[in-house]
N, C-alpha and C positions, 0 to 999 in steps of 0.2 A: 504494500500500500504506500503510495507516495505521500510525502510530508506536505503540509499546507505551506503556501508561499506567503511570506511577509514582505511587503514593499514599504521601504522607509524613505520618505520625501523630506528633505531638509529645509532650513530657513533661508531667508534672503541674505546674500553675502557669504554664505557658508558653502561647504561642499559635503560630499558623502562621508568624509572622515569624521564628522561630528557624531555619527552613529556607532563608531567603533566600540565604545564601552558597552552600549546596549546590545549590539549585534553579538558580541562575545558571549553574552549571557543567554542569548536565545538561539544560538546556532545549532544546539542539539535538538531543538524542537521544530524548527522551521527552515525551509529554504529561503534565504534572505537575499533580496535585491535592493541595492541602494543607488538608484540612478541620480546623476546630477541633473538639476533643473536647467533648462536653457539659460545661457548666460553665466553659469556657475561652473567651477572646477575647470575641466578641460574643454567644456562646451564652447562654441563660438559666442561672442558677445550678443546680448539681447538688443535688438534694434529699438529705436525710439517708437513709441506707440505700441509696444508689446502689451498683450492683454492676458488676463487670467486664463482665457481659453487657449491662447497660444502656449502658455507654460504647461497647461494640462495636455494639449496635443503633443507637446515636445517629449513627454515621457510615456504617453499611452501605449506606444508600440513596444515598450519594454515591460509592460505589466501583463502577466498571464490572466486569462479569464478566471474569475473566482478567487482573486487574491485578497488578503487582509491588508488594507492600506493603513499606514500610520504616517500622518503628516505633522510636521513640527513648524509652527509659526507660518511663514508663507507657504510651506509645504502642506499645512493643514487646509488652507484655502484651495490649493490645487487638488488635494484629495477630495474635498467637498464638491468641487466642480465635477470631478470624475464620478462621484457618487450620484450626482444629478444627471449628467449628460452621457456617461458611459457606465451605466449600472451593471452591465454584464461583467465588467472587470472587478467588481467590488463585492466581496463576501461579507466584510465588516469594515467599519470605519472608525479609526481612533484619531482624534484631533488633540495634539499635544501643544499646550501654550498657544491656543488659537485666539485671535481676535474675533469678535462677532458683533455686528450691528453697533458700531461705535456711536456713542453719544456725541452731540456737538462739541462738548469739551474735550472728549477723547480724540475727536477728529482734529481739532485745533492743535493738540499736543503732538500728534504724529506728523502732521504737516509741517510743524515747526522743526521736527527732527529731519524731515526730508529737506527742508531749506538749508539746514546746517550741512547735511551731506553734499548738497549741491555746491556749496562754497568752500568747504574744508573737510575733505574726506578723513584726514587724520583726526581732527577734533570729533567728527561723527563716530569714528571707530572707538576712540577713547571713551566717549560718553556711553556707547553701547556696552563696552566691557564693564564700566562701572555699574550700569543698570543690571547687567546679567550676573556679575560675580561678586560685587561688594558684599561683605558679610558672610560669604560662603567659605567652606573649607576646601574648595577646588585647588589643586596643586598649581603653583606659579607656572610650571612648565606647560600645563594644559591651557592656562589663560594666555600664555605667550603663543601657543600654537593657534588659538582662535584669533589672536591679534594678527598674526602673520597671514592667516587666511583672508581676513577682512582687507588688509592692506594690499594683498595681491590681486584684488578684483580690478577689472577694467572699470574706471570710474563712471563712464557713461552707461555701461551695461548695468552696473550696480544701481545707479539712479533709476534707470528704466524699470528694473525689477522692484526696487523699493517703492516706486510710485504705485505699482500694482498692489503691493502689500498695504500701502497707506489708504487705498481707495476701494479695493475689490470686495471688502466685506459688505459694502453697501450694495454691490451687484449681486453677490451670492446670497445675501441674507434672506430676501424674499423667496428664494428657491429652496431653502433648506428643508422645508416640509415635504419636498418631493423625494428626499432620500428615504429609501425603503429597506434598509439593512440595519442590523443591530449596530449601535454607535456608542462610543465612549468619548467624553470630553474631559480632559485632565490638565491641570496646571498647578503651579506652586502657590502656596498661601501668600508668599511675599513677592510675587511677580508684579512689578509696577506697570507693565504694559499690557500683557495678556492676562488680565486680572481674574480672580475668582468670580467676580460679577459677570465677566464676559463668558466664562466657562458655564456658569449657570444659565446665562442667556442662550448659549449655544444648545445646551441640553434641552431647554424648553422649546427650541425652534425645530428640532428634529424629532420625528414621531417616536422613535424607540432609542432614546439616548440617556445614559446615566452620566452624572457629573462626579468627578473625584478631585479632591484638593489635597495635595501633598504638603503636610505641615513643614514650615521652615524653608521651603524651596523657593528659588527664584525662577528665572526664565529658562535657563539652560538645563532643563531636566535630563536630556540624554547624557549630559556630562556630569552634572552635579548629583543626580539621583538615579543612575542607571538601574540599580537593583530594585528600587521602589517602582520605577517605570516598567521594568520587565515583569515584575510580579503583577502589576495592575493589568498589563496587556494580556498576559497568559491567562489570568483569572477571568478576565472579561471574555476572551475568545472561547475559553473552555466552557464557561457558563452559558454564553449566549449562542454560540455556533457549534458547540459540542465537538470541538477538536481535541 
């Protein structure tokens, strides 16, 4: 009997290596695929005007039918888009540190961060690292690795994808009720951007979705809390999809 396939989709400005701590914990239970989103890693730069649909189309060919999708941050929006528009690919959907239906105040905050990225990519990266890691026990060498990944991005491509992250929740939000597979929304209690309120908002928007909040965690759950995240994902899939 073949093992279930787990597809891990990363956040804006990152690449597939962000999943390594989690993938190491799940490799004995799943066949794991970690595609880079368009404009990330070794993929060609994302052009101006790239959309959420473009990012989803860019990874769809790498996803086998009936996979368990796990999306982190921007990757969560991509996974949700696939859940709506390519349901044959999706057996279950896990949204990690996902934004959802930003309030006007939340929209202003993310657009301000987008403006900073447009004018000073180094300052933007430094601010992201503070939001993601301050107060955590993540090793300095792991934080340095994240920093190097952020600074290696093509600046225009990064902005084009960041713009999708900053705006596409308004696009996908009204469509979330169309997702018809078991779903999990999970974030950290101390995530200042993809907040617990957003996770509860997301769970209320999808027909069959539970919300989980990891105490003391910030945004980078795959790096800060891989064990807790692995346990939540395997428990959810085992309980909801009987794998």
